[in-house]
Phi, psi and omega in degrees: 000168182296153182264146178258111183223129176051042175078019179210158176274131180238163184303140182294338181288347177095008183286341179093357180287137183287141178229168177291152181304329183269000180253147181264325186233151169287160183302127178084357185265346182295325182289350181282338179282157180299316180296319180295320179298316181297315180296316180297319179298317180296318180296314183292322177298319180293320180295318184286351174278348179272115183299325180293321177296316179298318182299320182288330188258341177294125181085000179276140184241141173281156173288162180301323181294318179295319179299321181294318179295320178296317180298317181293325180290337181262358182301128177083359180270127177244129181271142179288161179298324180293321179294317179298322180296318179296321178297318179296315181294327181291340182265355182299130178089354180266114182292144176204160177234036183301316181298319180294323179294320178297317180300315181294323181290335182267350182299123179080001182281138179247120181279142177285163179299324180295319179295317179299321180295319178296319179297318180297315181294325181292329182270347185296131176086353181276134178232143180268142177286161178301323180295319179294316179299319180296317180296318178297318180297315181295322179295319179293319179297321179296317180298318184286352174275351180268113182305322180295321179294319180298313180298320181295315182293314181294324179293322181293334179277347181063037185293129177228158179300134176272185185299316181294321180293324178292322178294318178292322178298323177298317179294320180297316181295323184279328191256329183256166181288171181288167179112350180278149181228144172281133186228019183296341179277359176080024180299328178231141178227153182232103179052045179086356180260141179242096181290152178286322179222144185216143173237100187298315184298322181268357182056049181235144177223155177233128178248134175258119181259127175277150183295334182263304188291341180246020176296122186294337178286332178272318185269336184077006180237144181248169177297324179298324177298316181295317180298320180295319180295319176294322178299321178296333180269001177090018181243144174268134186234140172243135176252123179249130181271150181306317183296330178289328177289322182296315185268004175083008181267007179297334181298331179296319178290322182288346182306326185293334181261006183285000000 
């Protein structure tokens, strides 16, 4: 029940805000108590199990004023790891496109210097656990195995052939048979790999390695690793280095596919 302090009734949560004599909590404060949190969690879990409730609320937006009130009511509240786990488990199997909506809302947005500074300060000092890093790595690998995801990502980057790729493409057209395609834009992917040039009928690919971006001491990966991964997917791969394109010796490498 409400507390009697300094000649007035105050919120039962202990915040000191005045309430009506017949009221126990100020608006939005009941959920701050442990009992209130548990009750709210149980109610919301039950609601989200109802398909009709989900249908009405998916894609529904609060007004700016309501969002502000919700934010203020949650200020200073920290959820336990167990509570977060239960929230996550309660959403399993419920389809949503929240990530895509966030991406679309940020498209073309330019952050102010002040906003960038706030983002930097918020991330400062945070470190990811090995378990978290592993989970992120596995999630990214899974995404890059999806051809639709690859096309979307490469398209968003506006990837186009650079000068070296254009020079190698000229050699491919002049020296090899027809059927080859430029694929630097990610139109086609093979088990998460995006070859620079591909011949689908022959199951052959050509990768152009830059002297800096593909340095094995920086990346920890070698040309042999890339060839082996394509081999596992049933494709024959040739790796041509940037310096070979510059000095005209790339044709020696292309000989195998002639």
